[in-house]
C-alpha positions in Angstrom: 6.7 12.0 35.4 3.4 10.5 36.1 0.5 12.0 34.1 2.9 14.1 31.9 1.0 12.7 28.9 -1.9 15.1 29.9 0.4 18.0 29.2 0.1 17.3 25.5 -2.2 19.8 23.8 -3.9 17.4 21.5 -7.7 17.3 21.7 -9.1 14.3 23.5 -11.3 13.2 20.6 -8.4 13.3 18.2 -6.2 11.3 20.6 -9.0 8.8 21.2 -9.5 8.4 17.4 -5.8 7.7 17.0 -5.8 5.2 19.7 -8.8 3.4 18.3 -7.2 3.4 14.8 -4.1 1.8 16.2 -6.1 -0.8 18.1 -8.2 -1.6 15.0 -5.1 -2.1 12.9 -3.6 -4.4 15.6 -6.8 -6.5 15.6 -6.7 -6.6 11.8 -3.1 -7.7 11.7 -3.7 -10.4 14.3 -6.6 -11.7 12.3 -4.3 -11.9 9.2 -1.7 -13.8 11.2 -4.4 -16.2 12.4 -5.5 -16.7 8.8 -1.9 -17.6 7.8 -1.8 -20.1 10.6 -5.1 -21.6 9.5 -3.7 -22.1 6.0 -0.2 -23.2 7.0 0.4 -24.5 10.5 3.5 -23.1 12.2 3.4 -19.8 10.2 2.5 -17.9 13.4 6.0 -18.5 14.7 7.6 -17.4 11.5 5.5 -14.2 11.5 6.0 -13.2 15.1 8.9 -10.8 14.3 7.6 -9.6 11.0 6.3 -6.2 9.9 2.7 -5.8 8.9 3.8 -5.6 5.3 5.5 -9.0 5.6 2.4 -10.5 7.2 0.4 -9.1 4.3 2.8 -10.5 1.7 2.6 -13.9 3.5 -1.2 -13.9 3.6 -1.4 -12.9 -0.1 1.0 -15.7 -1.0 -0.8 -18.3 1.1 -4.3 -17.3 -0.1 -3.2 -17.4 -3.7 -2.1 -21.1 -3.2 -5.6 -22.2 -2.0 -8.0 -23.9 -4.4 -9.9 -21.2 -6.4 -13.5 -20.7 -5.1 -15.5 -17.9 -3.6 -14.0 -18.4 -0.2 -10.5 -18.2 -1.6 -11.3 -15.1 -3.7 -12.8 -13.3 -0.6 -9.6 -14.1 1.3 -7.4 -12.8 -1.5 -9.4 -9.6 -1.7 -9.1 -9.1 2.1 -5.4 -9.8 2.0 -4.9 -7.2 -0.8 -6.9 -4.7 1.3 -4.8 -5.5 4.4 -1.6 -4.9 2.4 -2.9 -1.5 1.4 -4.0 -0.8 5.0 -0.5 -1.6 6.2 0.8 1.4 4.2 -2.0 3.6 5.5 -1.2 2.6 9.1 2.5 3.4 8.4 1.5 6.8 7.1 -0.5 7.4 10.2 2.0 6.2 12.7 5.0 7.9 11.1 3.3 11.2 10.7 4.7 14.3 12.4 2.9 16.4 14.9 2.1 20.0 13.9 -0.5 22.7 14.1 -3.2 23.2 11.4 -4.6 26.5 10.2 -7.2 26.6 12.9 -4.5 26.2 15.6 -5.3 22.6 16.4 -2.6 20.0 17.0 -2.7 17.3 14.3 -0.5 14.8 12.6 0.9 15.5 9.2 2.4 13.1 6.6 4.2 14.6 3.5 2.5 17.9 4.2 -1.0 16.4 4.4 -3.0 16.6 7.6 -4.6 13.6 9.1 -8.1 15.0 9.9 -10.3 13.4 12.5 -12.7 12.2 9.8 -9.8 10.6 7.9 -8.6 8.8 11.1 -12.1 7.6 11.8 -12.5 6.4 8.2 -9.3 4.5 8.2 -10.2 2.9 11.6 -13.5 1.8 10.1 -11.7 0.4 7.1 -9.3 -1.5 9.3 -12.2 -2.9 11.3 -14.2 -3.9 8.3 -11.3 -5.8 6.8 -10.6 -7.5 10.1 -14.2 -8.6 10.4 -14.0 -10.1 6.9 -10.9 -12.0 7.9 -12.6 -13.1 11.1 -15.6 -14.3 9.0 -13.2 -16.3 6.8 -11.7 -17.9 10.0 -15.1 -18.8 11.3 -16.3 -20.3 8.0 -15.9 -24.1 7.5 -12.3 -25.0 7.0 -11.1 -25.5 3.5 -7.8 -27.1 2.4 -4.7 -26.1 4.2 -1.1 -26.8 3.5 
């Protein structure tokens, strides 16, 4: 029914942090797709139905094929970070709800609790990586395929 989501007992700040982390990752993933498109025109269509892991693999492959310079190295580092963050995002989104020792509703993955601080930290990391990819996109265009 309408507004049934408000019956969940999760704390608003925890739910808000989760939502922001999901949004931050989606923004990061889209920046990665746009980087792929910048390097190889048409790759956006090929990536439209791919998982974040496949997008990360594609970006790493395309970045490795660019001429070696500081700009290329920065993109390779960001692509590697994005690949690691895809696993972190999966651990967050595939976590199970539960109650911690203080009686608070939290998400757990493999027995480990996602704390509010951890969610905020991963959202910051997603955002920082996305900003690096955006900076690469805004820098003068280098060779593409």
